[in-house]
N, C-alpha and C positions, 0 to 999 in steps of 0.2 A: 296623378293630378293633386289628390289630397296633401301628399307628402311635398310636392313643389309649392303648394301655397303655404303650408305651414312653415317651410323654411324661408321661404320669400318673405313672410311676414314678420318672423324674428328678425331676420337681416334687416328688414324696413324699419323696424322698432329700435333696432340698435343704432341704425344711421339716424333716425330722428331724434334719440337721445343726444348722439354726439352734434347734430346739427343745432338742436334747441341750445346746448351749452355755447358753442361758437357764437351762434345769434345774440344770447343774453349778454355775453362778453363785449362784442362790438357794440351792441346797442348802449349798453351801460356806458361804455368809454366815450360813445358820441354824445349822448345827452348830459345835461345838467340842469337838473330840477330847480337848482337854487339862482340859475342866471338871472331870472327876474329880480331877485332880492339883493345879489350883490351889487347891482348897479342902483338900487332904489334909495331915495332921499329920505324915505319915510322914517321916523324916529324908532318906530317899533320894528323896522327890519330886522334887526339882530335877533329880538324875540321869536318873530313869525320864522326866521331861518332854523333856530334851535326846535321849534316845533314841527316844521316841517321834514327835519331830518330824523327826529324821532317817529314821526308818522309813517315816513317811507324806509326807516330803517338803515339810512345812509352811513351810520357808524360802521356797520358790520361791512366785512369785505365781499367783493361782489359774487364769490365762489359762495359763499354762504347765504346771501339772497338768492342766489340762483336756486339754490337746495329747497330754501322755502317755499320759492314760486313753483319748482317744479312738484313738490308734494300736494301744493294747493291744486295746480293744474291736473294732476293724475286723479283728484277726488272730484273734480268737475268743478272746482273755483277757478274762474277765469281771471278773477281779480277784480279792481275797481279804476274806473277812469278818475284820479284822485283830483284833478282840475273841476271837473263837472261833477263828481259824485255819482257817476251812474255807473252800473256794473258792466264789465267787458259783454258778458252774454246778451245784454239787452241790445248793447251797440252792434254786435255781430248778429243778432237776429235780424234787423233790418237791412244791414250792409250785404249780407249774404243773398237775400232775396233780390235785391236792385242787381248785384252783379252777377247771378246766376240767369236772370232775365236778360241782361245784356248779350253776356258770353252764349248763351242758348241760342238766340236768335241769328247773332253773327255766325256763330260756329256751324249751324245746320245750313244757313244760306251760302256759306264760302265753300263746304263741302260738296254740297250738290251741285253747285253752278261750277265750282272749280273742277271738280272731276269730270263732270260732263264736257265742259269746253276743252279740258285736257285731253280726253280720249279723243274728240272730234278733231283736235289739231294733229294728235298723232296719226290718226287715220289719213289727215290730208297733208301729211308731212312734206316740207319744203313747197307746199303751195302758198298764194297769197293770203289765205285765210290763217296758215301756220305763221307766216312771217307778221301779220297784224297782232295775233294773240301774244307771240312772243315779245314783240315791242310794248304791247300793253302791259305785260306780266312785269317786264323789266322797269317800266316805268312806275307801276304800283310799289315794286320793291324799293326803289330809289326815293320815292317820297317820304318825307317824316309824317308821323301819324298826325301832329297836330296841326301841321299845315293843312292836310285833307280835312281835318275837323273844321277848320277856320272857312274853307273854301264851300263845305257842306252846309254850314251856318249861313253863309253870305247866299249862296244861289239856290239851296233846298229848303231853307227855312224862309228867310226874309224875300227871297224872290217868288217862291212860290205862294207865300201868304199875299204879297202884292199882286200877283196874278188873279187870285181868288176875288179880288175886289170887282175886277170885270173880266170873267174867265172865257175870253173869246181868244180862239186859235185862228191867225189870219190863213186864208187858202195857201198861200205860199209856203208858210210853214208846214202845214199838213202835207203838202206834195213832197216838201225836202224830207221830212221824216220818213215819209212813205219810202222815197227812192232810197234813202239810207239804209232803211230796214232789209228792202227788197234785194239791195247789193251785198250786205253782210249774210243775209239767208242764202244766196247763191254761191258764196264763197264757201260756206259751211256744208252745202249740200255737195259740191263738186260734180264730177261726171263732165260729159260732152257740153258743148255751147249749146246746144238746143236745150238739154236738160237743165242746165243752170239758168237759162233765160226763161223757161217755162215756171220754175219755181222761185226766181225772183220776181216776177210779175205777178205771181199768185200770193206771195208774201207782200209786195206792196200795195197789191189792192185789198188784202185784207187788213192791214194797217190801217189804209186811208179810210176804208169803211167805218171799222172802229172808231176812229177819232171823230168822223163826221157824225157818226150814232152818237158819241159821247156829247159833241157839241149841240146837236139838235135837241137831245133830252135834257140839257142843262145837268149832266152829270156830275159835273166838277161840284156844283152846290148840292146836289142831292144824288149821292154816289149810292147804287143798289146793284143787284144780281136779280133783273127780273126774269121772265121765262125765256126771253130770246137770249140773253148772255148765258144764262143757266143752263139752258138746253145746249147751245152752241160750245161752251166751256166744259160741260160733262162728257159730250160725245168727243172732245178732242183730249179729255184725260183717258176715256175708255181706250180709244184707239192707240195712243201713245204708250201707256202702260202694257196693254195687250203686244204690241210691237217689241216694245223692250223685255217684256216678260217671256213670252213664248212665241212670238211672231204672230201674224195675222192668218197663216195657214192654219194654226191650231183654231178650229172652227168652236170648239166648245168653251176654250178661253175667251175667244171674243163674244160669244153668245153670254157668257158670265158677265163680262163687262159690260154689255150692253143691257143686261136683264137689271143690272145695279144702276145704269143710267135710269131706266124706265121707272124703277123702284123709287129711286130719289126725286125724280119729277113728280111721281104721284104721292110722296108724301111730304113733298116740298112746304104745301101751305098748312097741313096738320101740324108739322113740326114747328114751323117758322111761326105761325101765327097762334098756335094754341099752346103747344107742349112749352116752349119757351116762355110764352105769357105766364103759364101756371108755376112754372120754376122759378121764375124771375126773383121773387122774395128769398128763395132760399138756393139760388144758383151761385156756384162758385166754380174756381178752375179745376177742382177735384170732381165736381159732378160733371163738367164738361169733359173731363179726362175719360170718365167711365163711358159717357154716350159715345165717345170716339172707340172706344173698346168694342162698344156693343155695334156699331157701324161695322167694325172689321169682322166681327163674329158673325154678323148676317151676311156680308160679302163672301166670307170662306164657305158660309152655308150654301149659299147660291151656287157657288164652283163644286161643293159637294155634290149637289143635287143634279148638275149637268153630268157628273161623273165623267166616263170617258177612260182611256188606257191609263192616263195619269192624272188623277182627279185632283193631286196636289198642285200642280201647275195651275189649273183652272181657280182652285181655292186661294192660292197667292194672287192671282190676278183679281178676283173678286174681293179682297180683302183690302188690297192697297187702292182699288178703285173706289170701293164703298167709302173708306176712309176719307179720301180727297173730295169727294162729293159731300160727305156730310160736314167736312170743312167749309166747303163753298157756302152751305146753308147756314153755318154757325157766322161766318164772316158777313153773309147778307142782313141777318138779323143784327150784328153790331154796327154795320154802315146804315141801318135804318134810323139810328139815334144822332146821325151826323148833323142834321139842322140844328136840333136842340143843342147838341154839343157845341155846334159854331156860335149859337145864340147866346151861350151862357156867360154872364159877366166876367168869368174867371178867364174865359177864351178871348172874348171881343173879336171875333170873326178872324183870328189868327191861330189856326189849328196847329201846324207845325211848330212843336217847341223846341227851344234851344238851352233850356237848363231845366235841372232837378229831372225827378221820375213820375211827379205826379202835380197838376195843377193845384194850388191852395185854395182851399173854400169852393171846391167845385160841385161836391154835392151829386147828387144822381142815384139810379140804381146800377146793378152789377154791369149792365150793358155800357153804359156812360163811362164807368170806371175803366173797362176793357179798353173803349176806344181812346180814352185820355193816357192809357198806359202806352198803347200802341203807338201814338203821335209822339210821346217822349223818346220811343225806342226807335225811330226810324233813323234818326240821324247818327246817334252813336253806333248804333248797328252796323250802318253803312261804312262808317269811318273804319269799324273794326274789320268788317266782311272785305272790304277791297283789298287791303293789304293781306288777309289770310288768302282770300281767293286767287292772287297771284302766285302764292307758294303752292297750294293743292294743285293749280294749273301745271305748273312746271313738274312737280312732281308725278303726277298722274300722265303727264304727256311721257316723260322719260321712261315710267314703269311700263306704259302700253306699248311703245316702241320696243323695248326690250323683249317682252312677252311675244309681240306679234312677230318677231324674228326667229322664234323657237322652231324646232322642229316638229314638236307635235301640231302647231298651226298649219305648218305646210303639208302634214300628213293628212288634217281634216280637211283642208281645201281639196286635196289631191284626191280623198273618198267622195267629194260631189257635195258635202255638206254646204248649206248656204250659208252666205255670207254673215247675215244677223246671227246665226247660231254660233259662228267661228268666232264672231267678235264677243257677244254677249255671254256666251257660255264657257268658251274656252279661253278667250283673251281676258275679258272684264274682270272675272273672279280672281284670276291669278295677278292681273295687274294691282289688286287691292292689296294683295300680301305686304309689299313695303309700306303702302300707305297705313297699315295696321299698326307699324310701328311709330307713325309720326303723329297720327291724330289725337291719340289719347294725351300724349305729352304736349302737343300745340294746343290743346285745350286748356290745359294747366297754365301754359305759358300765357294764353289770352287771360287766364284770371289774375295771373302775377302781374302781366302787363298793362291791363286795362286801366292803370292808374291815370295814364297821361288822359286818354280820352274820358274817364270820368272826371278829371279834373277840369278840362276845357268845358265839358257838358253839365259840370255841376251834379252829377248823378251821386247821391249818398251810398256809394258802395264800398267795398272792400278798399279799394286804392284811396279813396277820398279818407276812408278812416285811418289807413295806415299814413298818409301825409300828414293830416291834421294833428294826429297825436303824436308823430315824430317831431312836429314842429312845435308842440306844447310839452316836450320832454317827460312825455307819459309812456313808462316801459311796458306796462300792463297790456293795454291794446296793440301796440306793436309788436309785441311776442306773440300775441294770440293770432295776429296776421301772419306773421312769418311761419309758425308752427303749421297752421291751416295750409297754407300753399306747399310747405315742404311736405306734409302727410300727403296731399293730393297728388304731388309729383312723384313719391314712392309708389302710390296706388296706381297711378297712371303708368308706369312702367310694368307693374304686376299685370294690369289691363291688357296692356300692349301684347305681352309673351302669350297671354292666353288667346287674345285675338288671331295672332301670328299662327299657333296650333292649329284654332279652328279654322282658319282658312286654308293652311298647308297642311294635309294630313301626314305628309313626311316628317314634320316636327313634332316631337314628343316634349311635353314640358318636364316631364320627370327623368330627362335623359340627363 
């Protein structure tokens, strides 16, 4: 393992060196830092041109300037954006954070939803649900990202903000949404006509009740997770996680998840109203992450307390359940500031934002800033997620179909193992092996390719930094962007190989 990592690291550094040289030559050939002075009618233009040539060392050949840039880059000096006078390190500091936020939200949502839908589509091969998902996936593949972004701006921001002026859903619309939800759910469930009908009716009634509840409680203007929604959602999480993790027949695992639900409901008021209020002055994303890790530890401890023949399964179920319930409590605290956020002059009752990554002159505490960041992330994350979702759906479907046709799957079924165990333990894990080589590289592709989305939504991320400085003929920020993306691409390939070996014990990375 160590030899493999060292060898791949050395090869990666060599590739990065060659790539940086090619990048520098291409960028230097493309840009012209003197373009504005060549067409200037200012009498002092020749003098300014001489000063700029001396400042940027343009008299030297490109390869010599590359060597100077390389030595400075290796020592940690990323250069200065000469048009603004700001250091490249400062520019990257804010741009990287904005891009990581965008890509993280989009990637997690695309992977979770894409893999889940792809697996269900594979299990319902050649069914109406499979054909519907296939059509939707190819539709998302064919749509350009900028067009998706424009549609989201029109209907996801402007349309929803207009809806919040008078948030009333007509009864016919509630019925229509419920019927569509029930229809899609019964397609996904599959089985006989009676089974599909029962599940479809239950899903339609559930959606209708939720929409009516939101309408009656004025949830659109005062969103919250009260005792009713928190209890129902927590129970749903416990049953779902247990079903996917170990199956409901594993009673100790189910009891672990239900214990986490009870503990979450008991701690809801102390955490929501007292702990978070005390931590608000010093609250940060780092502290929130530590609280999330604490929730995982508590959930795993509950699983260990229930013991059983395989307590690790219960601990896994408890950790996941506790983390998700803690996330619900955190989300409820954030939503409690929605009325104050809506009424702020910087928002003016139009919360879904279409430009930037934060509202100027908003103010407020940590929770208001988190809510503001979420509202700015919704649309660009959806734009990236929809396109990536299509890819993950097709990859996971094809991989799952290949795995489910293997001999060991037929052997497992012949031995009488229940279908959930066959699908989740024998099929699902092995279907992730091809995705292991795709996901890390795709994440880096999102970082490099998010520039269109960032451009449309005016997010000050890496893409905007690259476009703005390439247009300004400023080579140092452009090179910093290209080298960082190249480095991450090389790192992603190494991580993909390690994940591949971790998922498939037949593969050895030192082979």
